[in-house]
ZAMARGU-4260 file (C-alpha; in steps of 0.2 Angstrom, whole numbers, plus 5000, padded with zeros to 4 digits):
<rodrens>
0) 4865/5033/4912 | 4874/5045/4922 | 4866/5059/4931 | 4866/5077/4932 | 4878/5080/4947
5) 4892/5068/4939 | 4892/5080/4925 | 4893/5094/4936 | 4908/5088/4945 | 4915/5085/4930
10) 4914/5102/4924 | 4918/5108/4940 | 4934/5099/4940 | 4939/5105/4921 | 4935/5121/4927
15) 4943/5121/4941 | 4962/5114/4931 | 4960/5127/4917 | 4960/5140/4931 | 4977/5131/4939
20) 4985/5130/4925 | 4982/5149/4921 | 4988/5155/4940 | 5003/5143/4939 | 5010/5149/4924
25) 5008/5167/4928 | 5015/5165/4944 | 5029/5155/4940 | 5032/5165/4923 | 5034/5150/4913
30) 5036/5151/4895 | 5023/5138/4887 | 5030/5141/4869 | 5047/5135/4880 | 5040/5119/4889
35) 5031/5110/4871 | 5047/5114/4862 | 5056/5104/4877 | 5048/5088/4872 | 5059/5089/4855
40) 5074/5097/4863 | 5075/5084/4875 | 5073/5069/4865 | 5084/5075/4850 | 5098/5080/4866
45) 5096/5064/4872 | 5095/5054/4855 | 5114/5063/4851 | 5122/5062/4867 | 5115/5045/4876
50) 5115/5033/4865 | 5123/5021/4861 | 5125/5015/4880 | 5144/5013/4887 | 5148/4995/4892
55) 5163/5000/4899 | 5160/4997/4916 | 5146/4984/4914 | 5152/4972/4928 | 5153/4988/4942
60) 5138/4994/4935 | 5130/4979/4937 | 5136/4976/4954 | 5129/4996/4958 | 5112/4990/4952
65) 5111/4974/4963 | 5116/4985/4979 | 5103/4998/4975 | 5087/4982/4975 | 5099/4976/4992
70) 5095/4991/5000 | 5076/4992/4994 | 5075/4974/5000 | 5080/4976/5017 | 5073/4993/5020
75) 5055/4984/5014 | 5056/4970/5026 | 5063/4982/5042 | 5048/4995/5036 | 5034/4984/5035
80) 5038/4977/5052 | 5039/4992/5060 | 5024/5000/5050 | 5012/4984/5057 | 5017/4990/5074
85) 5013/5005/5072 | 4996/5002/5064 | 4992/4992/5077 | 4995/5006/5089 | 4985/5018/5076
90) 4971/5006/5073 | 4955/5010/5081 | 4949/4991/5081 | 4964/4985/5091 | 4970/5000/5102
95) 4957/5002/5113 | 4966/5017/5121 | 4963/5034/5111 | 4977/5043/5117 | 4989/5031/5111
100) 4978/5031/5095 | 4983/5051/5092 | 5001/5051/5098 | 5006/5038/5089 | 4995/5044/5072
105) 5003/5062/5076 | 5021/5054/5075 | 5018/5044/5058 | 5011/5060/5051 | 5028/5069/5054
110) 5036/5056/5046 | 5026/5052/5031 | 5024/5069/5027 | 5044/5071/5023 | 5052/5067/5005
115) 5065/5053/5006 | 5077/5064/4999 | 5074/5078/5012 | 5076/5064/5025 | 5092/5057/5019
120) 5096/5074/5019 | 5096/5077/5036 | 5103/5060/5040 | 5119/5067/5032 | 5117/5081/5039
125) 5117/5071/5058 | 5129/5056/5054 | 5138/5062/5040 | 5138/5054/5025 | 5137/5034/5022
130) 5127/5020/5017 | 5120/5017/5032 | 5111/5036/5035 | 5104/5030/5017 | 5096/5016/5023
135) 5088/5024/5038 | 5080/5036/5030 | 5071/5023/5015 | 5066/5016/5031 | 5059/5032/5041
140) 5050/5037/5026 | 5042/5018/5023 | 5037/5014/5038 | 5028/5031/5037 | 5018/5026/5019
145) 5016/5010/5027 | 5009/5012/5042 | 4993/5024/5035 | 4992/5009/5022 | 4991/4996/5035
150) 4982/5007/5047 | 4968/5011/5035 | 4967/4990/5030 | 4965/4984/5048 | 4953/4998/5050
155) 4943/4991/5037 | 4942/4972/5047 | 4923/4974/5056 | 4925/4974/5075 | 4911/4960/5075
160) 4924/4951/5070 | 4935/4951/5083 | 4920/4956/5096 | 4916/4936/5098 | 4937/4934/5102
165) 4935/4950/5116 | 4918/4941/5124 | 4927/4922/5127 | 4941/4932/5134 | 4954/4930/5122
170) 4970/4942/5123 | 4976/4957/5115 | 4989/4946/5105 | 4980/4932/5101 | 4965/4943/5093
175) 4981/4949/5083 | 4985/4933/5077 | 4969/4924/5076 | 4959/4938/5072 | 4967/4953/5062
180) 4983/4945/5053 | 4970/4934/5044 | 4963/4946/5037 | 4973/4959/5036 | 4984/4948/5025
185) 4979/4950/5007 | 4981/4971/5010 | 5000/4967/5019 | 5006/4958/5002 | 5000/4971/4992
190) 5004/4986/5000 | 5021/4979/5004 | 5026/4976/4986 | 5019/4991/4982 | 5033/5000/4994
195) 5047/4989/4986 | 5043/4996/4969 | 5043/5013/4977 | 5059/5009/4986 | 5070/5004/4971
200) 5068/5020/4963 | 5070/5030/4979 | 5086/5021/4984 | 5093/5024/4966 | 5094/5043/4970
205) 5100/5042/4987 | 5118/5045/4983 | 5114/5064/4976 | 5115/5070/4994 | 5129/5056/5000
210) 5117/5042/5009 | 5121/5026/4997 | 5113/5020/4981 | 5118/5022/4962 | 5114/5039/4962
215) 5133/5045/4966 | 5138/5038/4949 | 5123/5046/4939 | 5125/5063/4946 | 5145/5060/4941
220) 5142/5053/4925 | 5131/5069/4920 | 5141/5084/4930 | 5156/5076/4920 | 5147/5077/4904
225) 5150/5056/4902 | 5131/5055/4896 | 5134/5035/4887 | 5140/5030/4905 | 5126/5038/4913
230) 5112/5030/4902 | 5120/5013/4905 | 5115/5017/4922 | 5098/5022/4918 | 5097/5008/4908
235) 5099/4994/4923 | 5089/5005/4934 | 5072/5005/4919 | 5077/4987/4918 | 5076/4983/4936
240) 5061/4994/4942 | 5052/4983/4926 | 5057/4967/4933 | 5052/4970/4951 | 5034/4976/4944
245) 5033/4958/4936 | 5039/4950/4949 | 5026/4960/4962 | 5011/4958/4950 | 5015/4937/4946
250) 5020/4936/4968 | 5002/4945/4971 | 4993/4933/4957 | 5001/4917/4965 | 5000/4924/4985
255) 4982/4929/4980 | 4978/4918/4971 | 4976/4912/4952 | 4962/4921/4943 | 4959/4936/4952
260) 4951/4922/4967 | 4957/4928/4982 | 4959/4915/4997 | 4954/4915/5012 | 4971/4917/5025
265) 4964/4911/5039 | 4970/4894/5048 | 4952/4888/5046 | 4952/4891/5029 | 4967/4881/5024
270) 4959/4864/5017 | 4949/4874/5006 | 4962/4884/4997 | 4974/4872/4984 | 4990/4862/4988
275) 5000/4871/4975 | 4994/4889/4982 | 5000/4883/4998 | 5015/4876/4996 | 5018/4893/4985
280) 5016/4902/4999 | 5026/4893/5010 | 5044/4895/4996 | 5038/4912/4998 | 5041/4914/5016
285) 5057/4905/5016 | 5064/4912/4999 | 5059/4931/5008 | 5068/4926/5024 | 5084/4921/5013
290) 5082/4936/5002 | 5084/4947/5014 | 5099/4939/5024 | 5107/4936/5007 | 5103/4957/5005
295) 5108/4962/5020 | 5125/4953/5020 | 5127/4960/5003 | 5125/4979/5006 | 5141/4988/5011
300) 5134/4995/5029 | 5144/5007/5039 | 5136/5001/5054 | 5152/5005/5066 | 5153/5020/5061
305) 5133/5026/5062 | 5134/5020/5080 | 5151/5030/5083 | 5141/5046/5077 | 5126/5041/5089
310) 5135/5050/5103 | 5133/5067/5094 | 5113/5065/5091 | 5109/5072/5106 | 5120/5089/5103
315) 5114/5089/5087 | 5092/5085/5092 | 5098/5101/5105 | 5103/5113/5092 | 5087/5108/5080
320) 5075/5112/5094 | 5081/5131/5091 | 5068/5139/5077 | 5072/5154/5065 | 5058/5163/5063
325) 5066/5175/5053 | 5066/5162/5039 | 5049/5158/5041 | 5040/5169/5028 | 5052/5168/5015
330) 5049/5149/5019 | 5032/5149/5017 | 5034/5158/5001 | 5048/5145/4993 | 5034/5130/4998
335) 5023/5138/4988 | 5034/5139/4975 | 5036/5122/4977 | 5016/5118/4979 | 5014/5127/4964
340) 5026/5120/4951 | 5019/5103/4959 | 5001/5108/4953 | 5007/5112/4937 | 5017/5097/4932
345) 5003/5087/4939 | 4988/5097/4929 | 4999/5095/4914 | 5003/5077/4917 | 4986/5073/4921
350) 4981/5082/4903 | 4992/5069/4894 | 4989/5053/4904 | 4971/5055/4900 | 4973/5055/4881
355) 4987/5040/4882 | 4973/5031/4895 | 4960/5031/4881 | 4972/5025/4866 | 4980/5013/4878
360) 4964/5005/4888 | 4959/4988/4881 | 4940/4990/4880 | 4945/5007/4868 | 4961/5006/4861
365) 4958/5011/4842 | 4976/5004/4838 | 4982/4990/4848 | 5002/4989/4844 | 5001/5009/4849
370) 4993/5002/4864 | 5009/4991/4868 | 5019/5007/4863 | 5010/5018/4876 | 5009/5006/4889
375) 5029/5001/4887 | 5033/5021/4888 | 5020/5023/4902 | 5033/5009/4912 | 5048/5016/4907
380) 5045/5034/4911 | 5037/5028/4929 | 5055/5017/4932 | 5065/5034/4931 | 5067/5042/4946
385) 5062/5063/4946 | 5080/5068/4953 | 5087/5058/4937 | 5076/5067/4924 | 5079/5081/4932
390) 5099/5079/4928 | 5096/5074/4912 | 5084/5090/4908 | 5098/5100/4917 | 5112/5096/4908
395) 5101/5099/4891 | 5093/5115/4893 | 5100/5121/4911 | 5091/5125/4929 | 5074/5133/4930
400) 5055/5131/4937 | 5053/5126/4917 | 5065/5111/4920 | 5057/5107/4937 | 5038/5108/4930
405) 5043/5100/4915 | 5050/5087/4927 | 5036/5083/4935 | 5024/5084/4920 | 5033/5069/4915
410) 5032/5058/4932 | 5015/5062/4934 | 5009/5057/4917 | 5017/5040/4919 | 5010/5037/4935
415) 4993/5042/4930 | 4993/5034/4915 | 4993/5019/4923 | 4980/5022/4934 | 4968/5030/4920
420) 4969/5016/4909 | 4966/5003/4923 | 4950/5015/4928 | 4944/5014/4909 | 4947/4997/4907
425) 4936/4992/4924 | 4921/4998/4912 | 4911/4985/4905 | 4912/4983/4884 | 4895/4982/4882
430) 4890/5002/4882 | 4905/5003/4871 | 4899/4989/4860 | 4881/4996/4860 | 4889/5014/4854
435) 4899/5008/4842 | 4885/4998/4834 | 4874/5014/4835 | 4887/5023/4823 | 4896/5033/4836
440) 4913/5037/4835 | 4928/5036/4843 | 4928/5052/4849 | 4908/5051/4853 | 4912/5035/4865
445) 4924/5044/4874 | 4916/5061/4875 | 4898/5054/4878 | 4899/5037/4886 | 4918/5033/4895
450) 4925/5052/4900 | 4906/5054/4911 | 4910/5036/4917 | 4925/5037/4924 | 4926/5057/4927
455) 4924/5055/4947 | 4940/5042/4945 | 4948/5050/4937 | 4948/5067/4949 | 4952/5055/4961
460) 4967/5047/4957 | 4975/5065/4953 | 4971/5072/4969 | 4979/5055/4975 | 4993/5061/4967
465) 4994/5078/4972 | 5002/5074/4988 | 5016/5065/4979 | 5018/5079/4964 | 5022/5090/4978
470) 5034/5080/4989 | 5043/5077/4971 | 5043/5098/4970 | 5052/5098/4985 | 5063/5084/4981
475) 5068/5091/4965 | 5072/5108/4975 | 5089/5097/4980 | 5095/5099/4962 | 5091/5115/4957
480) 5074/5113/4953 | 5071/5129/4967 | 5057/5132/4981 | 5057/5126/5002 | 5070/5109/4996
485) 5085/5121/4989 | 5081/5132/5005 | 5085/5114/5015 | 5096/5109/5005 | 5107/5124/5006
490) 5104/5127/5026 | 5113/5109/5029 | 5126/5110/5019 | 5129/5127/5030 | 5124/5117/5045
495) 5109/5129/5051 | 5102/5121/5063 | 5088/5132/5068 | 5086/5135/5050 | 5085/5117/5046
500) 5072/5113/5058 | 5061/5129/5055 | 5059/5125/5035 | 5053/5105/5041 | 5041/5112/5051
505) 5035/5121/5037 | 5036/5106/5027 | 5027/5095/5041 | 5013/5108/5042 | 5008/5113/5024
510) 5010/5093/5018 | 4998/5090/5034 | 4986/5103/5028 | 4987/5097/5010 | 4986/5080/5015
515) 4972/5085/5023 | 4964/5094/5008 | 4968/5078/4996 | 4958/5069/5009 | 4943/5077/5007
520) 4943/5080/4988 | 4945/5060/4987 | 4931/5058/4998 | 4920/5070/4988 | 4923/5065/4971
525) 4923/5045/4977 | 4939/5033/4984 | 4950/5023/4971
</rodrens>
């Protein structure tokens, strides 16, 4: 059923993963026994100290969660607008000038490859603490992410569909409105809703670096060992993220069409779209504008203070133009530490995700109640930002590389479990049923039937997750996991401008190289 090349790719991937794990443990000096026993220790610590959650300040906590959601809403709206403009400038099918495409793509690559918490740290460094700097940081990071996603989706639109418009003398803005937008709209809905889900998690931790959001309250409660108060905030955050995921799934289904059918967004095809779908789309547009305005009014943005500090930007940017060559070697070594931590967490999390996915996928799950529990567990794990998990584990066992790797393992496990489940469920039931009828056991069906079929998809997802895992590893350095994130945070607190700019350049260059490697792996093993 599966050719030899697929099996070679699979076993090559297995050997590479095994070698990576050994190297990471040796390089970081990780204690395998401590890492294995961390899970029961952490669970026991959470059960004893975090439950039951405190209901003392429930109303104030709810207001904080609403503020976090409002941050995500406003930043997603602004970012989607800016990202669409940048995507058009980056697109091969819209922008005819290659120099413009390259310049914009380079700028967006720089913006995208700096983690959002590092952006927030820099904003605080330049403008001081406040909610406005958190919003700007979210907008920057989300615009970088969405611009690439939008540009790739726009580039998938065939140039042949736009040539008749160009040949008819239609101007560029009309080509965008009548040629690009109708084809791009489904991808815009998907990517924007996905960014909204990510922004809720991101906005929840910005307060940890003085950029607003509920992160400062979680950090304060954990620092003061008010674990039950922290538990309340974390549970409310989980509820908010899960609700956002359900909301996004519902909107996708309604806007794109029921039953998985994607309706044409073109004006000429409106008659083919059911009336209820057209009405729902109109309602979504109006409701979206109302939500944006309400969220903007709800946020207590210190805009006047932010604008007042703009006059300091030229001076600070001038200072940031200097570099500290003495820190380059140390910075590269610390980035490598962040990279190794990210790889270790990715590999361990991926291994656990494979096991959980085969137990939870609908077409192979041996015990349905267990599958439901696993999916719910993965949703909860995804909902809690890695920085929050880091602070919780630090409270239980302290700082160190082991703590950072444990957090990255949990984060990667949550992300990859859902991705792997979707990959497994794409495989038809016919081959599974045939092998079951032939007397194959559950393990034989997985090893000889499903695993060869889904191996390339798994490896593609792991390559995609690699960039995210390393970015999270850099972020965790802000709260004590080590690596280059710790150096950046320390340099900003000391107002060491040349060191900050040098470390940021190191992060950009190394993350760009990592992005190229990950993209090559995805192309080699098949795109997801």
